[in-house]
DRENFI-657458 format. One line per field, with one value per residue (C-alpha): residue number from 1; residue in one letter; x, z, y. Coordinates in Angstrom, 3 decimals. Last residue first. Example, Ala and Ser with C-alpha at 12.3 -4.5 7.8 and 13.67 -1.06 7.14 Angstrom:
<rs>
num <- [2_1] $
residu <- [S_A] $
east <- [13.670_12.300] $
up <- [7.140_7.800] $
north <- [-1.060_-4.500] $
</rs>
This chain:
<rs>
num <- [446_445_444_443_442_441_440_439_438_437_436_435_434_433_432_431_430_429_428_427_426_425_424_423_422_421_420_419_418_417_416_415_414_413_412_411_410_409_408_407_406_405_404_403_402_401_400_399_398_397_396_395_394_393_392_391_390_389_388_387_386_385_384_383_382_381_380_379_378_377_376_375_374_373_372_371_370_369_368_367_366_365_364_363_362_361_360_359_358_357_356_355_354_353_352_351_350_349_348_347_346_345_344_343_342_341_340_339_338_337_336_335_334_333_332_331_330_329_328_327_326_325_324_323_322_321_320_319_318_317_316_315_314_313_312_311_310_309_308_307_306_305_304_303_302_301_300_299_298_297_296_295_294_293_292_291_290_289_288_287_286_285_284_283_282_281_280_279_278_277_276_275_274_273_272_271_270_269_268_267_266_265_264_263_262_261_260_259_258_257_256_255_254_253_252_251_250_249_248_247_246_245_244_243_242_241_240_239_238_237_236_235_234_233_232_231_230_229_228_227_226_225_224_223_222_221_220_219_218_217_216_215_214_213_212_211_210_209_208_207_206_205_204_203_202_201_200_199_198_197_196_195_194_193_192_191_190_189_188_187_186_185_184_183_182_181_180_179_178_177_176_175_174_173_172_171_170_169_168_167_166_165_164_163_162_161_160_159_158_157_156_155_154_153_152_151_150_149_148_147_146_145_144_143_142_141_140_139_138_137_136_135_134_133_132_131_130_129_128_127_126_125_124_123_122_121_120_119_118_117_116_115_114_113_112_111_110_109_108_107_106_105_104_103_102_101_100_99_98_97_96_95_94_93_92_91_90_89_88_87_86_85_84_83_82_81_80_79_78_77_76_75_74_73_72_71_70_69_68_67_66_65_64_63_62_61_60_59_58_57_56_55_54_53_52_51_50_49_48_47_46_45_44_43_42_41_40_39_38_37_36_35_34_33_32_31_30_29_28_27_26_25_24_23_22_21_20_19_18_17_16_15_14_13_12_11_10_9_8_7_6_5_4_3_2_1] $
residu <- [E_A_A_L_T_E_Q_R_A_R_A_A_M_V_A_A_P_A_P_G_G_A_M_W_D_L_L_E_V_T_H_A_V_P_L_G_G_G_G_L_Q_T_L_C_G_I_N_G_S_A_V_I_D_A_G_T_R_H_L_F_G_L_K_R_D_R_L_K_G_A_I_E_P_Q_L_I_N_Y_T_G_A_S_G_C_C_L_H_A_E_A_P_V_R_V_E_F_G_A_N_E_L_L_S_K_P_V_G_T_I_Q_Q_G_H_Q_L_S_C_A_A_H_Y_A_V_A_I_G_P_P_E_R_A_P_Q_Y_D_F_M_A_L_V_E_S_V_D_K_A_L_E_A_V_R_A_A_R_D_R_L_G_P_E_A_E_R_F_M_H_G_Y_D_K_V_T_T_G_C_G_S_A_N_I_V_I_A_D_L_G_E_G_E_A_E_R_V_W_A_D_I_N_R_R_A_L_A_H_S_S_D_Q_R_G_M_H_H_T_L_A_G_C_C_G_Q_G_A_T_V_V_V_E_I_G_M_R_T_L_L_R_I_T_A_E_N_I_S_P_A_L_V_T_Q_A_C_G_T_L_L_A_V_R_G_R_R_V_G_E_A_R_H_V_M_A_T_A_S_P_G_P_P_P_V_V_S_P_A_L_D_L_M_A_R_L_R_K_V_T_T_S_R_G_T_L_L_A_K_V_P_Q_A_L_R_A_G_A_L_A_A_R_F_L_A_P_R_P_L_V_V_A_L_T_A_R_I_L_R_E_M_L_P_R_R_Y_T_E_E_I_H_H_R_A_H_D_V_L_H_M_Y_H_V_G_S_P_C_T_T_M_C_S_L_C_S_L_C_R_D_V_H_V_V_E_E_K_S_A_A_R_G_S_E_L_M_D_K_I_L_Y_I_R_G_R_P_S_D_L_E_D_G_L_L_V_F_T_P_C_T_A_T_C_F_G_C_H_V_C_T_R_L_I_K_N_S_E_R_I_D_P_D_A_L_Q_A_E_T_F_E_T_K_M] $
east <- [-145.506_-144.528_-142.008_-140.350_-140.198_-138.510_-136.104_-134.820_-134.453_-132.395_-130.133_-129.876_-128.382_-126.219_-124.976_-124.028_-121.653_-122.681_-120.370_-117.686_-118.382_-116.960_-119.913_-119.138_-115.919_-116.836_-119.169_-116.711_-114.003_-116.024_-116.167_-119.850_-122.425_-126.132_-128.206_-130.190_-127.139_-126.007_-122.862_-121.384_-118.710_-117.609_-117.531_-115.672_-112.866_-112.653_-112.154_-112.972_-116.661_-119.876_-123.283_-126.314_-129.612_-129.540_-132.201_-129.650_-131.217_-130.036_-126.442_-127.090_-128.633_-125.702_-123.165_-124.727_-125.277_-121.753_-120.696_-122.544_-121.412_-117.716_-118.086_-119.432_-117.195_-114.145_-111.736_-113.587_-114.783_-111.202_-109.438_-108.804_-110.802_-114.371_-116.221_-118.009_-115.681_-116.837_-115.869_-118.967_-121.092_-123.967_-124.457_-122.791_-124.985_-123.814_-125.904_-124.032_-123.479_-119.509_-118.345_-120.134_-118.334_-115.278_-115.733_-116.733_-113.678_-111.339_-113.141_-111.440_-108.043_-106.307_-104.565_-105.184_-107.976_-110.144_-108.833_-107.682_-111.205_-112.883_-115.484_-118.842_-120.407_-124.344_-124.953_-128.097_-128.651_-130.500_-127.837_-126.029_-125.772_-122.515_-119.135_-117.550_-114.271_-111.195_-108.309_-105.284_-104.289_-107.790_-107.923_-104.476_-105.852_-108.974_-107.142_-104.988_-101.460_-98.256_-95.130_-93.757_-93.899_-92.276_-89.391_-88.962_-88.909_-85.964_-84.372_-84.506_-83.665_-80.454_-79.762_-79.665_-83.098_-84.203_-86.483_-87.993_-91.412_-91.365_-90.694_-93.232_-95.771_-97.352_-97.644_-99.683_-102.522_-102.762_-103.471_-106.533_-107.530_-108.112_-107.667_-103.943_-101.958_-98.452_-97.637_-95.887_-93.633_-90.815_-89.825_-87.166_-86.004_-89.917_-90.616_-87.632_-88.393_-92.285_-90.926_-88.175_-90.762_-93.362_-91.148_-90.293_-93.460_-94.380_-91.247_-91.922_-95.227_-94.150_-91.369_-93.636_-96.281_-98.291_-101.695_-101.882_-98.877_-100.265_-103.283_-101.359_-98.471_-99.116_-100.078_-98.724_-95.971_-93.681_-94.848_-96.064_-99.587_-98.556_-101.327_-100.800_-102.580_-104.454_-107.943_-109.428_-106.638_-107.074_-110.501_-110.376_-107.685_-109.559_-112.777_-110.909_-109.064_-112.730_-114.303_-111.826_-114.220_-113.599_-110.813_-108.843_-109.691_-108.336_-104.728_-103.778_-103.841_-101.464_-101.302_-98.526_-98.764_-97.720_-99.078_-100.258_-100.017_-101.598_-104.942_-105.988_-103.240_-101.927_-102.399_-98.967_-99.080_-98.579_-101.908_-104.560_-105.683_-107.328_-109.787_-110.174_-113.775_-116.284_-116.772_-120.397_-122.205_-119.826_-117.984_-118.512_-120.960_-118.877_-115.984_-118.216_-119.505_-115.854_-115.476_-118.205_-117.551_-114.076_-115.051_-117.494_-121.172_-122.270_-124.454_-122.182_-124.683_-126.688_-123.412_-122.290_-124.834_-122.622_-119.600_-119.458_-119.618_-116.807_-114.776_-114.717_-114.032_-110.753_-109.673_-110.281_-108.201_-105.456_-104.959_-105.270_-102.552_-102.560_-105.685_-104.337_-101.520_-102.025_-106.029_-104.833_-102.048_-105.057_-107.204_-104.750_-103.169_-107.129_-107.526_-104.463_-105.031_-102.788_-98.890_-97.820_-94.278_-93.542_-97.101_-97.673_-94.833_-95.685_-99.168_-97.633_-95.388_-98.436_-100.353_-97.474_-96.943_-100.700_-101.203_-98.774_-99.545_-100.188_-101.001_-104.629_-105.848_-108.939_-107.627_-104.990_-107.946_-109.919_-107.087_-109.396_-106.798_-109.362_-108.509_-110.137_-106.973_-105.194_-107.455_-107.583_-103.906_-103.452_-105.879_-103.778_-100.804_-97.550_-94.322_-92.081_-89.951_-91.414_-91.548_-93.364_-96.047_-96.458_-96.762_-99.087_-101.556_-101.211_-101.532_-104.470_-106.515_-105.783_-106.818_-109.873_-110.889_-109.118_-111.580_-114.550_-117.496_-118.139_-119.796_-118.339_-115.134_-115.021_-115.557_-112.859_-114.227_-115.190_-112.204_-109.628_-109.985_-108.996_-106.288_-103.713_-101.057_-99.683_-96.173_-94.209_-95.738_-94.743_-91.320_-91.056_-92.636_-89.740_-87.114_-88.610_-88.743_-85.236_-84.137_-80.969_-83.671_-84.370_-80.495_-80.787_-83.600_-87.197_-88.752_-91.702_-93.644_-96.611] $
up <- [146.067_149.570_147.970_145.928_148.877_151.494_148.589_147.725_151.869_151.776_148.760_150.474_153.478_151.612_149.648_152.933_153.859_156.574_159.231_159.201_160.113_156.927_155.055_155.797_154.952_151.530_150.755_151.332_149.374_146.341_146.602_146.782_144.483_145.076_141.935_140.251_138.417_141.612_141.733_138.150_137.570_141.290_141.628_138.154_139.487_142.770_140.900_142.470_141.431_143.053_141.674_144.249_143.981_141.085_138.067_135.154_132.960_135.878_134.882_131.143_131.161_133.508_131.003_128.089_130.411_131.581_128.195_126.550_129.554_129.077_125.225_126.377_129.335_127.618_129.856_133.098_132.694_131.235_134.132_135.522_133.114_133.854_130.991_131.820_129.700_127.689_128.424_130.314_127.310_128.673_132.648_135.166_137.646_141.083_143.703_146.807_149.582_150.218_148.175_145.293_145.983_146.191_142.866_141.176_142.352_140.995_137.917_135.500_136.617_133.398_135.054_132.338_130.623_133.339_136.577_134.489_132.747_136.086_135.798_136.950_139.301_139.221_142.701_143.860_147.612_149.586_152.478_152.485_156.080_157.820_158.558_155.025_154.106_152.560_151.812_152.071_148.611_147.441_149.706_148.223_144.643_145.312_147.252_143.621_144.005_143.894_144.919_141.459_140.289_143.812_143.051_139.358_140.792_143.094_140.273_138.142_141.182_141.552_138.077_136.967_135.157_131.782_132.538_135.049_133.514_132.879_136.501_137.351_135.551_138.520_139.987_136.852_136.744_140.403_140.499_138.225_140.159_143.445_145.909_145.869_148.185_148.201_148.950_151.349_153.093_155.059_158.645_157.032_153.343_152.547_154.470_152.954_149.422_149.937_150.865_147.943_145.537_146.500_146.234_142.920_141.532_142.562_140.650_137.704_137.605_137.403_134.978_132.736_132.570_129.465_130.935_131.289_133.719_135.441_136.659_137.131_139.402_142.119_144.647_148.007_149.994_152.304_155.478_155.176_155.768_157.115_157.414_159.094_157.838_160.548_158.498_160.851_160.050_156.164_156.601_158.950_156.798_153.593_154.865_156.144_153.032_151.102_153.683_153.031_149.964_147.976_149.990_150.513_146.964_145.558_146.795_147.184_150.185_148.904_151.474_152.594_153.860_156.263_156.646_158.917_162.091_164.894_166.359_165.006_162.877_163.738_161.734_161.490_160.775_158.472_158.815_156.303_156.721_160.200_158.378_156.766_156.998_154.602_151.644_151.403_147.974_145.771_143.014_139.804_138.489_139.321_137.553_134.320_134.338_134.332_131.339_129.364_129.873_128.643_125.709_124.906_124.474_127.167_129.603_132.924_134.763_136.336_137.632_139.489_142.523_142.686_143.349_147.414_146.732_144.249_146.714_149.276_146.641_146.142_149.545_149.857_146.560_147.876_151.349_149.053_146.565_143.197_142.256_142.862_140.944_137.531_137.500_137.603_135.131_132.763_133.480_132.887_129.641_128.427_129.136_127.552_123.908_123.946_122.669_121.353_121.552_125.002_126.077_122.471_123.035_126.461_125.195_122.346_124.544_126.782_123.632_122.615_126.417_126.663_122.923_123.376_120.568_121.484_118.175_118.559_120.112_121.830_125.530_124.371_122.890_125.803_127.473_128.790_127.875_127.233_123.819_122.802_123.589_121.185_118.485_119.120_119.810_116.400_114.511_116.087_115.104_117.473_116.928_114.174_114.669_111.173_112.326_115.703_114.432_111.381_114.072_116.121_113.573_112.318_115.896_116.579_113.520_114.473_118.380_117.015_117.033_113.827_112.141_112.984_114.279_117.195_120.066_118.964_118.086_121.094_123.168_121.304_121.750_118.060_116.803_118.299_115.921_112.880_111.745_110.905_111.848_114.778_116.051_114.348_116.372_119.356_118.524_117.137_120.187_122.590_120.122_120.212_123.997_123.966_121.897_120.043_117.643_116.462_115.345_113.562_111.793_111.870_108.776_110.192_108.635_110.401] $
north <- [206.243_205.167_202.846_205.445_207.253_204.572_203.741_207.424_207.696_204.546_205.953_208.990_207.337_205.376_208.409_209.990_207.169_204.508_204.493_201.544_198.098_196.065_196.970_200.275_200.218_198.797_201.279_203.952_202.114_202.381_205.972_207.072_208.870_209.355_209.314_212.222_214.140_216.302_213.974_212.492_215.126_215.133_211.364_211.139_213.193_211.915_208.556_204.587_204.664_203.622_205.058_204.230_203.154_201.328_201.063_200.397_203.125_205.665_204.734_204.687_208.339_209.504_208.622_210.509_213.683_213.447_213.146_216.159_218.142_217.414_217.967_221.433_222.068_221.943_223.415_223.162_219.458_218.710_219.759_215.965_213.925_214.644_213.624_210.470_208.470_205.522_201.928_201.374_202.079_200.339_200.662_197.682_196.558_195.396_193.797_194.764_191.814_192.863_190.021_191.713_195.064_193.335_191.593_194.821_196.577_193.739_193.126_195.775_196.852_197.727_200.429_203.753_201.644_200.402_202.519_205.672_205.271_205.294_202.372_203.368_200.679_201.025_199.752_197.908_197.757_195.249_195.935_192.363_191.389_193.385_192.082_192.198_190.685_191.889_189.357_191.369_191.110_191.804_194.946_196.440_195.895_197.897_200.832_201.326_200.115_201.904_199.640_199.143_202.879_203.726_201.466_202.818_206.276_205.622_203.594_206.641_209.153_207.107_206.445_210.349_210.917_209.838_207.018_209.733_209.846_205.886_205.033_207.406_205.809_203.719_207.352_208.758_205.895_205.844_209.792_209.270_206.200_208.267_205.788_205.283_202.745_202.457_198.978_196.746_199.458_199.602_201.096_203.015_202.194_202.362_205.726_207.323_206.047_207.402_210.774_211.073_209.907_212.122_215.285_214.059_213.781_217.392_218.488_216.288_217.794_221.442_220.765_219.243_221.557_220.063_220.562_216.556_216.854_219.584_217.636_214.278_215.947_213.393_216.408_215.856_214.035_215.785_214.213_210.434_209.444_205.862_203.308_200.217_197.227_194.921_194.743_197.623_199.703_198.968_199.809_203.249_204.396_204.189_205.496_208.485_208.800_208.892_210.998_213.708_214.584_217.976_219.048_215.957_214.988_218.174_217.143_213.770_211.461_209.085_206.359_204.410_200.696_198.489_194.692_192.040_194.138_191.879_193.939_197.122_198.650_202.196_205.313_206.550_210.716_213.481_215.345_215.713_212.245_213.230_214.916_218.795_220.304_219.349_222.025_222.956_224.160_222.388_224.078_222.244_224.801_227.474_226.306_225.582_229.086_230.434_227.876_228.759_232.496_232.350_230.158_232.918_232.315_234.777_234.587_234.930_237.036_234.300_233.224_236.362_234.894_232.403_234.288_233.901_230.139_230.230_232.558_229.442_227.064_229.377_229.139_225.626_225.223_227.323_225.396_222.125_222.785_220.842_222.841_226.271_226.670_224.562_225.673_229.366_228.732_227.294_230.274_233.077_231.465_230.964_234.504_235.576_233.651_230.653_231.108_227.622_226.446_224.919_224.175_222.654_220.356_219.234_218.303_216.411_214.531_213.675_212.737_210.252_208.688_207.970_206.571_203.400_201.551_197.803_196.911_195.385_198.925_198.980_198.989_201.900_203.603_203.822_206.248_208.540_211.184_213.151_214.576_218.017_219.579_217.568_218.859_222.183_222.486_220.502_223.110_226.125_225.203_223.639_225.053_223.397_220.403_218.927_215.510_216.492_218.365_216.156_213.128_214.719_215.616_212.252_210.826_213.189_211.698_207.871_208.790_210.322_213.983_214.442_211.856_214.130_212.485_214.774_212.352_209.285_210.849_212.440_209.651_207.240_203.706_203.013_205.276_202.969_200.291_202.568_200.068_202.653_200.516_201.946_200.792_203.134_206.186_204.633_204.071_207.529_209.173_207.430_208.620_212.261_212.457_210.935_213.683_212.076_211.218_214.601_214.935_211.422_213.155_211.970_210.115_208.001_205.172_203.942] $
</rs>
């Protein structure tokens, strides 16, 4: 793609990077076939190729973002399926992130939209605030029936209440900074990103991760000072906020790596993993010390499935007679290009793994997308659930808390992959397994 940025514009490192990405695009349109919003809406401007044209025009002109550009960029899920499909290697992720930052800096959204986005950016990365907000959402459930209007604000408020769980589990041991010692001879030492929303919605995922790794002889450190990876605010264009959160994690993990050492930084929420693995790019223009530390953290970052494969995970139980529909989170299969490892681990553990049709398409979660774009997210959720049900599986497994939250309540029990692997290696049965067993018994009785 031909670009016409001025020399003055190219002095900006973000413009320079976007120019390089834009010039890689050859307009082939392969990306349209695998873009969830284009598949649903059929609008060229809601495809990666269409958005690339809009972003190019917006950045080249140097003007503030227009409403049209905001609408179509906002509809992008950042699922990155287009990057898997693209034969030219267009790094769409960095381009759309730049566009979102430009929009945040130059476009004034309507008041209620600004308030909702600001609330999400403040509350979700802070577990204590998020827990309090969910308590408030439970109290507000009777009000949901009154939210009957068709305005965007009403739809977003309903989406918030719909996604709020009826019961919020208490914090687990992983919420406290501490060292979890390896059982037997220590084979490795890792830091665990406990995250933000996941620690509130499903602390069982972190607990299963710690149990499984320590049982395998791996010491797990929950470092003081770590927190939200920055992904939630980064994808809202709030660069200062996301970078501040990332810097805190970088400092915490580098201190640990330079102390007793780390073999990996384990991440069991794939949306976070894609962001942490991109820390090197995020801080590419920082002062040399920070730039080098960020690159080191990005290199150490591993999805939990990668670490389990690295240390040769083996089950301890007999095959359970449970069929698992594996939902590949976009951030894992497209963002990190990890596709076969989680399925191989589940098969090795004794599960029958089934892959649904359209496995490459997003479920509609995408961080805050299912709140900010509830209609599109709802259609994608229903489409995904339809294919998952058609597999005839007993459980849906995935590696991302956003997907599990989005797909939960859809008629099939959901579990994180690591929870199932922990169970098969001697840990307690996850709630999804108990639900699947009860469902099997009911179906057998019928």
